[in-house]
C-alpha positions as a Markdown table, in Angstrom:
| # | Residue | x | y | z |
|---|---|---|---|---|
| 1 | Unk | 57.2 | -25.7 | 57.4 |
| 2 | Unk | 57.5 | -25.0 | 60.7 |
| 3 | Unk | 61.4 | -25.3 | 61.4 |
| 4 | Unk | 61.0 | -26.0 | 65.0 |
| 5 | Unk | 58.8 | -29.2 | 64.2 |
| 6 | Unk | 61.5 | -29.8 | 61.7 |
| 7 | Unk | 64.1 | -29.6 | 64.2 |
| 8 | Unk | 62.4 | -31.4 | 67.3 |
| 9 | Unk | 61.2 | -34.5 | 64.9 |
| 10 | Unk | 65.2 | -34.6 | 63.9 |
| 11 | Unk | 66.7 | -34.2 | 67.6 |
| 12 | Unk | 64.8 | -37.5 | 68.6 |
| 13 | Unk | 66.2 | -39.3 | 72.5 |
| 14 | Unk | 68.6 | -41.1 | 70.4 |
| 15 | Unk | 69.9 | -38.6 | 67.9 |
| 16 | Unk | 70.7 | -36.3 | 71.0 |
| 17 | Unk | 72.4 | -39.2 | 72.9 |
| 18 | Unk | 74.4 | -39.5 | 69.6 |
| 19 | Unk | 75.8 | -35.9 | 69.8 |
| 20 | Unk | 76.1 | -35.8 | 73.1 |
| 21 | Unk | 78.6 | -38.8 | 72.8 |
| 22 | Unk | 80.2 | -37.2 | 70.6 |
| 23 | Unk | 81.0 | -34.4 | 72.6 |
| 24 | Unk | 82.1 | -36.4 | 75.7 |
| 25 | Unk | 84.6 | -38.2 | 73.6 |
| 26 | Unk | 86.0 | -35.8 | 71.2 |
| 27 | Unk | 86.3 | -32.7 | 74.1 |
| 28 | Unk | 88.5 | -34.0 | 76.8 |
| 29 | Unk | 91.9 | -33.5 | 75.0 |
| 30 | Unk | 90.7 | -30.3 | 73.2 |
| 31 | Unk | 88.2 | -28.6 | 75.3 |
| 32 | Unk | 89.4 | -29.7 | 78.4 |
| 33 | Unk | 86.8 | -28.6 | 81.2 |
| 34 | Unk | 84.3 | -28.7 | 78.5 |
| 35 | Unk | 83.5 | -32.4 | 79.1 |
| 36 | Unk | 82.6 | -31.5 | 82.8 |
| 37 | Unk | 80.1 | -29.3 | 81.3 |
| 38 | Unk | 78.7 | -31.3 | 79.1 |
| 39 | Unk | 78.7 | -34.7 | 81.1 |
| 40 | Unk | 77.3 | -32.8 | 84.4 |
| 41 | Unk | 74.5 | -30.6 | 82.3 |
| 42 | Unk | 73.6 | -33.8 | 80.5 |
| 43 | Unk | 73.4 | -35.9 | 83.9 |
| 44 | Unk | 71.5 | -32.6 | 85.1 |
| 45 | Unk | 69.3 | -33.1 | 82.3 |
| 46 | Unk | 69.2 | -37.1 | 82.5 |
| 47 | Unk | 67.4 | -36.1 | 86.0 |
| 48 | Unk | 64.7 | -34.4 | 85.1 |
| 49 | Unk | 63.5 | -36.7 | 82.5 |
| 50 | Unk | 63.8 | -39.6 | 85.3 |
| 51 | Unk | 61.8 | -36.8 | 86.9 |
| 52 | Unk | 59.2 | -36.5 | 84.4 |
| 53 | Unk | 59.1 | -40.5 | 83.7 |
| 54 | Unk | 60.8 | -39.8 | 80.3 |
| 55 | Unk | 63.3 | -42.1 | 81.7 |
| 56 | Unk | 63.8 | -45.1 | 83.3 |
| 57 | Unk | 66.5 | -46.4 | 85.9 |
| 58 | Unk | 68.0 | -49.2 | 83.9 |
| 59 | Unk | 68.8 | -51.3 | 87.0 |
| 60 | Unk | 71.2 | -54.2 | 85.6 |
| 61 | Unk | 74.0 | -55.8 | 87.6 |
| 62 | Unk | 77.0 | -54.1 | 86.5 |
| 63 | Unk | 75.5 | -50.8 | 86.7 |
| 64 | Unk | 74.6 | -51.6 | 90.0 |
| 65 | Unk | 78.0 | -52.8 | 90.9 |
| 66 | Unk | 80.2 | -50.0 | 89.6 |
| 67 | Unk | 77.3 | -47.5 | 91.6 |
| 68 | Unk | 77.6 | -49.6 | 95.1 |
| 69 | Unk | 81.6 | -48.8 | 94.3 |
| 70 | Unk | 81.2 | -45.4 | 93.7 |
| 71 | Unk | 78.5 | -44.5 | 96.5 |
| 72 | Unk | 81.0 | -46.3 | 98.8 |
| 73 | Unk | 83.5 | -43.9 | 98.0 |
| 74 | Unk | 81.8 | -40.9 | 98.4 |
| 75 | Unk | 80.2 | -42.0 | 101.3 |
| 76 | Unk | 83.6 | -42.8 | 102.7 |
| 77 | Unk | 84.5 | -39.1 | 102.0 |
| 78 | Unk | 81.3 | -37.6 | 103.5 |
| 79 | Unk | 82.0 | -40.3 | 106.7 |
| 80 | Unk | 85.5 | -38.4 | 107.4 |
| 81 | Unk | 84.1 | -35.1 | 107.7 |
| 82 | Unk | 81.7 | -36.2 | 110.2 |
| 83 | Unk | 84.3 | -38.0 | 112.3 |
| 84 | Unk | 86.7 | -35.1 | 112.1 |
| 85 | Unk | 83.5 | -32.2 | 113.2 |
| 86 | Unk | 84.2 | -30.9 | 109.4 |
| 87 | Unk | 80.8 | -31.7 | 108.1 |
| 88 | Unk | 79.9 | -28.1 | 107.6 |
| 89 | Unk | 83.5 | -26.8 | 106.9 |
| 90 | Unk | 83.3 | -29.8 | 103.9 |
| 91 | Unk | 80.6 | -28.8 | 102.2 |
| 92 | Unk | 81.7 | -27.3 | 99.6 |
| 93 | Unk | 84.7 | -29.8 | 98.8 |
| 94 | Unk | 81.6 | -32.3 | 98.3 |
| 95 | Unk | 80.8 | -30.7 | 95.1 |
| 96 | Unk | 83.3 | -32.8 | 93.1 |
| 97 | Unk | 81.2 | -36.1 | 94.5 |
| 98 | Unk | 78.1 | -34.7 | 92.3 |
| 99 | Unk | 80.2 | -35.9 | 89.3 |
| 100 | Unk | 80.4 | -39.4 | 90.5 |
| 101 | Unk | 77.2 | -39.5 | 91.7 |
| 102 | Unk | 75.7 | -38.9 | 88.5 |
| 103 | Unk | 76.7 | -42.7 | 87.2 |
| 104 | Unk | 73.4 | -44.1 | 87.3 |
| 105 | Unk | 71.6 | -41.5 | 86.2 |
| 106 | Unk | 74.0 | -40.8 | 83.0 |
| 107 | Unk | 74.2 | -44.6 | 82.6 |
| 108 | Unk | 70.3 | -45.0 | 82.6 |
| 109 | Unk | 69.7 | -42.5 | 80.0 |
| 110 | Unk | 73.2 | -43.4 | 78.0 |
| 111 | Unk | 71.9 | -46.9 | 77.6 |
| 112 | Unk | 68.9 | -46.1 | 75.3 |
| 113 | Unk | 71.5 | -46.0 | 72.5 |
| 114 | Unk | 72.5 | -48.7 | 69.9 |
| 115 | Unk | 75.5 | -50.2 | 71.5 |
| 116 | Unk | 77.0 | -50.8 | 67.6 |
| 117 | Unk | 76.6 | -47.2 | 66.8 |
| 118 | Unk | 77.9 | -45.8 | 70.3 |
| 119 | Unk | 81.3 | -47.8 | 69.7 |
| 120 | Unk | 81.5 | -46.3 | 66.6 |
| 121 | Unk | 80.9 | -43.0 | 68.2 |
| 122 | Unk | 83.7 | -43.7 | 70.6 |
| 123 | Unk | 86.3 | -44.7 | 67.9 |
| 124 | Unk | 85.2 | -41.9 | 65.3 |
| 125 | Unk | 84.9 | -39.2 | 68.3 |
| 126 | Unk | 88.6 | -40.4 | 69.9 |
| 127 | Unk | 90.4 | -40.4 | 66.4 |
| 128 | Unk | 89.3 | -36.6 | 65.6 |
| 129 | Unk | 90.2 | -35.9 | 69.0 |
| 130 | Unk | 93.8 | -37.2 | 69.1 |
| 131 | Unk | 94.3 | -35.3 | 65.6 |
| 132 | Unk | 93.5 | -32.0 | 66.7 |
| 133 | Unk | 95.6 | -33.0 | 69.8 |
| 134 | Unk | 98.6 | -33.3 | 67.8 |
| 135 | Unk | 98.0 | -29.9 | 66.1 |
| 136 | Unk | 97.8 | -28.2 | 69.0 |
| 137 | Unk | 100.5 | -29.8 | 70.9 |
| 138 | Unk | 102.7 | -29.0 | 68.2 |
| 139 | Unk | 101.8 | -25.4 | 68.2 |
| 140 | Unk | 102.0 | -25.3 | 72.0 |
| 141 | Unk | 105.7 | -26.7 | 72.3 |
| 142 | Unk | 107.1 | -25.4 | 69.0 |
| 143 | Unk | 105.5 | -21.9 | 69.3 |
| 144 | Unk | 104.6 | -20.9 | 72.3 |
| 145 | Unk | 107.5 | -23.0 | 74.0 |
| 146 | Unk | 105.7 | -25.4 | 76.6 |
| 147 | Unk | 104.5 | -28.2 | 77.1 |
| 148 | Unk | 101.7 | -29.5 | 75.4 |
| 149 | Unk | 98.6 | -28.9 | 77.7 |
| 150 | Unk | 95.6 | -29.4 | 75.0 |
| 151 | Unk | 92.6 | -27.5 | 76.1 |
| 152 | Unk | 93.0 | -29.2 | 80.1 |
| 153 | Unk | 95.9 | -26.4 | 80.6 |
| 154 | Unk | 97.7 | -29.2 | 82.2 |
| 155 | Unk | 100.2 | -31.2 | 80.7 |
| 156 | Unk | 99.1 | -34.6 | 82.9 |
| 157 | Unk | 95.0 | -34.4 | 82.5 |
| 158 | Unk | 95.7 | -33.8 | 78.5 |
| 159 | Unk | 98.6 | -36.6 | 78.7 |
| 160 | Unk | 96.1 | -38.7 | 80.5 |
| 161 | Unk | 92.7 | -38.2 | 78.1 |
| 162 | Unk | 94.7 | -38.0 | 75.1 |
| 163 | Unk | 96.3 | -41.9 | 76.3 |
| 164 | Unk | 92.3 | -43.2 | 76.5 |
| 165 | Unk | 91.2 | -41.6 | 73.2 |
| 166 | Unk | 94.0 | -43.1 | 71.6 |
| 167 | Unk | 93.9 | -46.6 | 72.8 |
| 168 | Unk | 90.3 | -46.3 | 71.9 |
| 169 | Unk | 91.4 | -45.2 | 68.2 |
| 170 | Unk | 93.8 | -48.8 | 68.7 |
| 171 | Unk | 91.0 | -50.8 | 70.0 |
| 172 | Unk | 89.1 | -49.4 | 66.9 |
| 173 | Unk | 91.5 | -50.8 | 64.6 |
| 174 | Unk | 92.1 | -54.1 | 66.1 |
| 175 | Unk | 88.4 | -54.9 | 66.9 |
| 176 | Unk | 86.7 | -54.4 | 63.5 |
| 177 | Unk | 84.1 | -51.6 | 65.1 |
| 178 | Unk | 84.8 | -49.2 | 62.0 |
| 179 | Unk | 85.4 | -50.1 | 58.7 |
| 180 | Unk | 89.3 | -50.0 | 57.7 |
| 181 | Unk | 92.0 | -50.2 | 60.4 |
| 182 | Unk | 94.2 | -47.1 | 59.0 |
| 183 | Unk | 92.5 | -44.3 | 59.8 |
| 184 | Unk | 92.3 | -45.5 | 63.5 |
| 185 | Unk | 95.8 | -46.6 | 64.1 |
| 186 | Unk | 97.1 | -43.4 | 62.5 |
| 187 | Unk | 94.9 | -41.6 | 64.8 |
| 188 | Unk | 96.5 | -43.7 | 67.8 |
| 189 | Unk | 99.5 | -42.8 | 66.3 |
| 190 | Unk | 98.7 | -39.2 | 66.5 |
| 191 | Unk | 97.4 | -39.4 | 70.1 |
| 192 | Unk | 100.3 | -40.7 | 71.5 |
| 193 | Unk | 103.1 | -38.0 | 69.1 |
| 194 | Unk | 100.5 | -36.0 | 71.5 |
| 195 | Unk | 101.0 | -37.6 | 74.8 |
| 196 | Unk | 105.3 | -37.3 | 74.2 |
| 197 | Unk | 105.3 | -33.8 | 73.5 |
| 198 | Unk | 102.6 | -33.4 | 76.9 |
| 199 | Unk | 106.5 | -34.4 | 79.0 |
| 200 | Unk | 104.4 | -36.8 | 81.1 |
| 201 | Unk | 106.6 | -39.6 | 82.0 |
| 202 | Unk | 104.1 | -41.3 | 83.8 |
| 203 | Unk | 101.8 | -41.6 | 80.9 |
| 204 | Unk | 104.6 | -42.7 | 78.5 |
| 205 | Unk | 104.4 | -45.9 | 81.4 |
| 206 | Unk | 100.5 | -46.2 | 81.4 |
| 207 | Unk | 100.7 | -46.0 | 77.2 |
| 208 | Unk | 102.4 | -49.1 | 76.3 |
| 209 | Unk | 100.6 | -51.2 | 79.0 |
| 210 | Unk | 97.5 | -50.5 | 78.2 |
| 211 | Unk | 98.1 | -50.5 | 74.2 |
| 212 | Unk | 99.9 | -54.5 | 75.2 |
| 213 | Unk | 96.4 | -55.1 | 77.2 |
| 214 | Unk | 94.5 | -54.0 | 73.7 |
| 215 | Unk | 96.4 | -56.5 | 71.9 |
| 216 | Unk | 95.9 | -59.3 | 74.3 |
| 217 | Unk | 91.9 | -58.9 | 74.5 |
| 218 | Unk | 92.1 | -58.9 | 70.7 |
| 219 | Unk | 94.5 | -61.8 | 70.1 |
| 220 | Unk | 92.0 | -64.0 | 68.7 |
| 221 | Unk | 91.4 | -62.1 | 65.8 |
| 222 | Unk | 95.5 | -62.4 | 64.8 |
| 223 | Unk | 94.8 | -66.3 | 64.5 |
| 224 | Unk | 94.7 | -65.8 | 60.9 |
| 225 | Unk | 96.5 | -62.6 | 60.0 |
| 226 | Unk | 100.3 | -62.1 | 59.1 |
| 227 | Unk | 102.3 | -61.3 | 62.1 |
| 228 | Unk | 104.9 | -60.0 | 60.3 |
| 229 | Unk | 103.1 | -57.3 | 58.8 |
| 230 | Unk | 101.5 | -56.5 | 62.1 |
| 231 | Unk | 105.0 | -56.5 | 63.9 |
| 232 | Unk | 106.2 | -54.3 | 60.9 |
| 233 | Unk | 103.4 | -51.8 | 61.4 |
| 234 | Unk | 103.6 | -52.0 | 65.0 |
| 235 | Unk | 107.9 | -51.7 | 65.1 |
| 236 | Unk | 107.3 | -48.9 | 62.5 |
| 237 | Unk | 104.9 | -46.8 | 64.5 |
| 238 | Unk | 107.4 | -47.3 | 67.6 |
| 239 | Unk | 110.0 | -45.9 | 65.5 |
| 240 | Unk | 107.8 | -42.9 | 64.5 |
| 241 | Unk | 107.0 | -41.9 | 68.0 |
| 242 | Unk | 110.3 | -42.3 | 69.2 |
| 243 | Unk | 112.2 | -39.9 | 66.3 |
| 244 | Unk | 109.7 | -37.1 | 66.3 |
| 245 | Unk | 109.7 | -37.3 | 70.4 |
| 246 | Unk | 113.1 | -38.0 | 70.6 |
| 247 | Unk | 114.2 | -34.4 | 72.3 |
| 248 | Unk | 111.2 | -34.4 | 74.5 |
| 249 | Unk | 112.4 | -37.7 | 75.6 |
| 250 | Unk | 115.3 | -37.1 | 76.2 |
| 251 | Unk | 115.4 | -33.8 | 77.8 |
| 252 | Unk | 112.4 | -35.4 | 80.5 |
| 253 | Unk | 114.5 | -38.2 | 81.2 |
| 254 | Unk | 117.6 | -36.0 | 81.8 |
| 255 | Unk | 115.1 | -33.7 | 84.4 |
| 256 | Unk | 114.3 | -37.1 | 85.9 |
| 257 | Unk | 117.6 | -38.5 | 86.5 |
| 258 | Unk | 118.8 | -34.8 | 87.6 |
| 259 | Unk | 116.2 | -35.0 | 90.1 |
| 260 | Unk | 116.9 | -38.4 | 91.4 |
| 261 | Unk | 120.4 | -37.5 | 92.1 |
| 262 | Unk | 119.4 | -34.0 | 93.8 |
| 263 | Unk | 117.3 | -36.1 | 95.9 |
| 264 | Unk | 119.7 | -39.1 | 97.1 |
| 265 | Unk | 123.2 | -37.2 | 97.2 |
| 266 | Unk | 122.5 | -33.9 | 98.9 |
| 267 | Unk | 118.7 | -34.4 | 100.1 |
| 268 | Unk | 117.0 | -31.8 | 97.8 |
| 269 | Unk | 113.1 | -32.1 | 97.8 |
| 270 | Unk | 113.0 | -28.7 | 95.8 |
| 271 | Unk | 112.7 | -30.2 | 92.7 |
| 272 | Unk | 110.1 | -31.6 | 91.0 |
| 273 | Unk | 110.7 | -35.5 | 92.2 |
| 274 | Unk | 111.9 | -34.2 | 95.8 |
| 275 | Unk | 108.5 | -32.3 | 96.1 |
| 276 | Unk | 106.7 | -35.6 | 95.4 |
| 277 | Unk | 108.3 | -37.5 | 97.6 |
| 278 | Unk | 108.2 | -35.5 | 100.6 |
| 279 | Unk | 104.5 | -35.1 | 100.1 |
| 280 | Unk | 104.3 | -38.8 | 100.0 |
| 281 | Unk | 106.2 | -38.8 | 103.4 |
| 282 | Unk | 103.6 | -36.0 | 104.5 |
| 283 | Unk | 101.0 | -38.1 | 103.2 |
| 284 | Unk | 102.2 | -41.3 | 105.2 |
| 285 | Unk | 102.6 | -39.9 | 108.4 |
| 286 | Unk | 99.3 | -38.5 | 108.2 |
| 287 | Unk | 97.3 | -41.6 | 107.5 |
| 288 | Unk | 99.1 | -43.0 | 110.3 |
| 289 | Unk | 97.7 | -40.6 | 112.9 |
| 290 | Unk | 94.2 | -40.9 | 111.4 |
| 291 | Unk | 94.4 | -44.6 | 109.4 |
| 292 | Unk | 90.7 | -45.5 | 109.7 |
| 293 | Unk | 88.7 | -42.6 | 108.9 |
| 294 | Unk | 91.3 | -40.3 | 107.8 |
| 295 | Unk | 91.4 | -36.5 | 108.4 |
| 296 | Unk | 88.6 | -35.5 | 106.4 |
| 297 | Unk | 88.8 | -33.8 | 102.6 |
| 298 | Unk | 89.6 | -30.6 | 103.6 |
| 299 | Unk | 92.2 | -31.2 | 105.5 |
| 300 | Unk | 94.9 | -32.1 | 102.5 |
| 301 | Unk | 96.1 | -28.5 | 102.0 |
| 302 | Unk | 96.6 | -27.6 | 106.3 |
| 303 | Unk | 98.6 | -31.1 | 106.5 |
| 304 | Unk | 100.6 | -30.4 | 103.5 |
| 305 | Unk | 101.6 | -27.0 | 104.4 |
| 306 | Unk | 102.1 | -27.6 | 108.1 |
| 307 | Unk | 104.3 | -31.2 | 106.9 |
| 308 | Unk | 106.8 | -29.5 | 104.6 |
| 309 | Unk | 107.5 | -26.6 | 107.6 |
| 310 | Unk | 107.8 | -29.3 | 110.4 |
| 311 | Unk | 109.6 | -32.2 | 108.0 |
| 312 | Unk | 111.4 | -30.4 | 105.3 |
| 313 | Unk | 111.6 | -26.8 | 106.6 |
| 314 | Unk | 109.9 | -25.5 | 103.6 |
| 315 | Unk | 107.4 | -23.2 | 102.8 |
| 316 | Unk | 105.1 | -25.1 | 100.2 |
| 317 | Unk | 101.6 | -26.3 | 99.5 |
| 318 | Unk | 99.7 | -28.1 | 97.5 |
| 319 | Unk | 96.1 | -29.5 | 97.2 |
| 320 | Unk | 96.8 | -33.1 | 96.9 |
| 321 | Unk | 99.6 | -35.7 | 97.3 |
| 322 | Unk | 100.0 | -36.1 | 93.6 |
| 323 | Unk | 99.1 | -39.7 | 94.4 |
| 324 | Unk | 94.9 | -40.8 | 94.4 |
| 325 | Unk | 95.3 | -43.4 | 96.7 |
| 326 | Unk | 97.5 | -41.8 | 99.3 |
| 327 | Unk | 95.2 | -38.5 | 99.2 |
| 328 | Unk | 92.2 | -40.9 | 99.6 |
| 329 | Unk | 94.0 | -42.6 | 102.7 |
| 330 | Unk | 94.5 | -38.9 | 104.3 |
| 331 | Unk | 91.2 | -37.6 | 103.6 |
| 332 | Unk | 89.2 | -40.7 | 104.0 |
| 333 | Unk | 91.4 | -43.5 | 105.6 |
| 334 | Unk | 91.1 | -47.5 | 104.4 |
| 335 | Unk | 87.5 | -47.0 | 104.3 |
| 336 | Unk | 87.8 | -44.2 | 101.6 |
| 337 | Unk | 90.8 | -46.0 | 99.7 |
| 338 | Unk | 89.3 | -49.5 | 99.9 |
| 339 | Unk | 86.7 | -47.4 | 98.3 |
| 340 | Unk | 88.4 | -45.9 | 95.6 |
| 341 | Unk | 90.0 | -49.5 | 94.6 |
| 342 | Unk | 86.6 | -51.0 | 94.4 |
| 343 | Unk | 85.6 | -48.7 | 91.3 |
| 344 | Unk | 88.5 | -50.1 | 89.5 |
| 345 | Unk | 88.0 | -53.7 | 90.8 |
| 346 | Unk | 84.4 | -53.8 | 89.5 |
| 347 | Unk | 85.5 | -52.2 | 86.2 |
| 348 | Unk | 88.4 | -55.0 | 86.0 |
| 349 | Unk | 86.5 | -57.9 | 87.1 |
| 350 | Unk | 83.4 | -57.1 | 84.7 |
| 351 | Unk | 85.9 | -56.4 | 81.8 |
| 352 | Unk | 87.4 | -59.9 | 82.6 |
| 353 | Unk | 84.5 | -61.8 | 83.0 |
| 354 | Unk | 83.0 | -60.1 | 79.2 |
| 355 | Unk | 86.8 | -60.8 | 77.7 |
| 356 | Unk | 86.6 | -64.4 | 78.8 |
| 357 | Unk | 83.4 | -65.5 | 78.1 |
| 358 | Unk | 82.1 | -63.6 | 75.4 |
| 359 | Unk | 82.9 | -63.3 | 71.3 |
| 360 | Unk | 80.8 | -60.3 | 70.1 |
| 361 | Unk | 83.0 | -57.8 | 68.9 |
| 362 | Unk | 81.0 | -54.7 | 70.7 |
| 363 | Unk | 81.2 | -56.2 | 74.1 |
| 364 | Unk | 84.6 | -57.0 | 73.9 |
| 365 | Unk | 85.2 | -53.2 | 73.0 |
| 366 | Unk | 83.4 | -52.1 | 75.9 |
| 367 | Unk | 85.0 | -54.8 | 78.1 |
| 368 | Unk | 88.4 | -52.8 | 76.1 |
| 369 | Unk | 87.3 | -49.4 | 77.3 |
| 370 | Unk | 87.3 | -50.7 | 81.2 |
| 371 | Unk | 90.5 | -52.1 | 81.0 |
| 372 | Unk | 92.4 | -48.9 | 79.4 |
| 373 | Unk | 90.5 | -46.7 | 82.4 |
| 374 | Unk | 91.6 | -48.9 | 84.9 |
| 375 | Unk | 95.2 | -49.1 | 83.4 |
| 376 | Unk | 95.5 | -45.3 | 82.6 |
| 377 | Unk | 93.9 | -44.2 | 86.1 |
| 378 | Unk | 95.7 | -46.3 | 88.3 |
| 379 | Unk | 99.2 | -45.9 | 86.8 |
| 380 | Unk | 98.9 | -41.9 | 86.0 |
| 381 | Unk | 97.3 | -41.7 | 90.0 |
| 382 | Unk | 100.4 | -43.0 | 91.1 |
| 383 | Unk | 102.1 | -39.6 | 90.8 |
| 384 | Unk | 99.1 | -37.7 | 90.4 |
| 385 | Unk | 95.0 | -37.3 | 90.7 |
| 386 | Unk | 92.0 | -40.2 | 90.2 |
| 387 | Unk | 89.9 | -38.5 | 91.3 |
| 388 | Unk | 89.0 | -34.5 | 92.4 |
| 389 | Unk | 89.6 | -32.7 | 89.4 |
| 390 | Unk | 86.7 | -32.0 | 87.0 |
| 391 | Unk | 88.5 | -33.4 | 83.8 |
| 392 | Unk | 89.8 | -36.4 | 85.4 |
| 393 | Unk | 86.1 | -36.8 | 87.4 |
| 394 | Unk | 83.9 | -36.5 | 84.1 |
| 395 | Unk | 86.1 | -38.3 | 81.9 |
| 396 | Unk | 86.1 | -41.3 | 84.3 |
| 397 | Unk | 82.3 | -41.5 | 84.5 |
| 398 | Unk | 82.0 | -41.4 | 80.5 |
| 399 | Unk | 84.5 | -44.0 | 80.5 |
| 400 | Unk | 83.0 | -46.4 | 82.9 |
| 401 | Unk | 79.3 | -45.5 | 81.7 |
| 402 | Unk | 79.8 | -46.1 | 78.5 |
| 403 | Unk | 82.7 | -48.9 | 78.8 |
| 404 | Unk | 80.3 | -51.1 | 81.5 |
| 405 | Unk | 77.1 | -50.6 | 78.9 |
| 406 | Unk | 78.8 | -51.7 | 75.9 |
| 407 | Unk | 80.3 | -54.3 | 77.5 |
| 408 | Unk | 77.7 | -56.2 | 79.6 |
| 409 | Unk | 74.5 | -53.5 | 80.1 |
| 410 | Unk | 71.3 | -53.7 | 79.0 |
| 411 | Unk | 70.0 | -51.9 | 76.1 |
| 412 | Unk | 66.2 | -50.2 | 76.8 |
| 413 | Unk | 63.9 | -47.7 | 74.9 |
| 414 | Unk | 63.2 | -44.2 | 75.8 |
| 415 | Unk | 60.1 | -45.6 | 77.9 |
| 416 | Unk | 62.3 | -47.8 | 80.0 |
| 417 | Unk | 61.4 | -50.9 | 78.2 |
| 418 | Unk | 63.9 | -53.5 | 77.5 |
| 419 | Unk | 65.3 | -53.4 | 74.1 |
| 420 | Unk | 68.1 | -55.5 | 73.3 |
| 421 | Unk | 69.5 | -54.9 | 69.7 |
| 422 | Unk | 71.3 | -57.6 | 67.9 |
| 423 | Unk | 74.7 | -56.8 | 69.1 |
| 424 | Unk | 74.0 | -56.8 | 72.5 |
| 425 | Unk | 72.6 | -60.2 | 72.4 |
| 426 | Unk | 75.1 | -61.9 | 69.8 |
| 427 | Unk | 77.9 | -64.0 | 71.2 |
| 428 | Unk | 76.3 | -64.6 | 74.6 |
| 429 | Unk | 76.8 | -67.8 | 76.0 |
| 430 | Unk | 73.3 | -69.2 | 77.3 |
């Protein structure tokens, strides 16, 4: 028997999508930038499949609305460079936009996957990622003596993607997507502890807000449940996280208050908080200079360095303003910031519409993915990056694609023919 023939029969388009999905949801907390290689590599392969007519664009309305918002943001960034006469200089800086531009291509290929299967993959792969993230976090914090960075090499991206994974586990535990709630709930707890070890305070804020949103979306399932038991389990989980992470929480809180005191009493901008405040002041001044089209994508570093020198007498430089929307305002003006906001507004609108109208657990799980993504990226982006980082960009596309598809997308066969599954049809109202 020819082993290659056997392998070819096994690696059907659907099976390849399953392996691809597992990698996309497992790798961000554990393997870091591997998710970028996996997602972009899969997107390039999807381009070839579409070109060879082995796949067909899945032009359903949710995908078109999200694509329009994403492409509007990319267009605003390019327009800003044209207006500032920096198109040639900015070409290399447009490369990260390619990941965003792949959205409709990857969506079309991903939508051949059965929705129930994909939803379970999201939960189980995220659970495995949370347990692995905790193991790595413990090693990095106690043995190496650093804030947990996972495979990302940076605490903030690690905390962000681990928050997404943990919330997918919590959603899986509450939605009934997978059998039994204990395993995904334990994984969510492991992810939460890993986030504490990262020391990322802004994600500490995003985590409970996302968890509350998940509880609200799945509140129908609590109608006949023992609320006392649920409260006891939730309270115990919070106590476990607080007890394990108490030293980290106190240490990071002390740093925050110390930085705040230095900034307010001494005007010291050399601390972590002080540097962020300085960057925000520089950014808003730069935005006021070019409010409509911005300064162009490559101008941030020069504006930052000049601003630190002129306004604060400091020799500092950063590539972004540690606020995703402010970075967009500086680089592409109001057009860019509004387009960036539109990406999350479209996702939130789609999620709200599905959560309000659909009783199908898979569709509601997809809506939950979108809500969690919006909360995590928007809150985390207040003091960090929203787009423009390979892990952030690839993970954002993975969650927006799968969340949109599960919530309200159309399942198609590999040939492009419409083939809705039972899960995609159940619960829809005429």
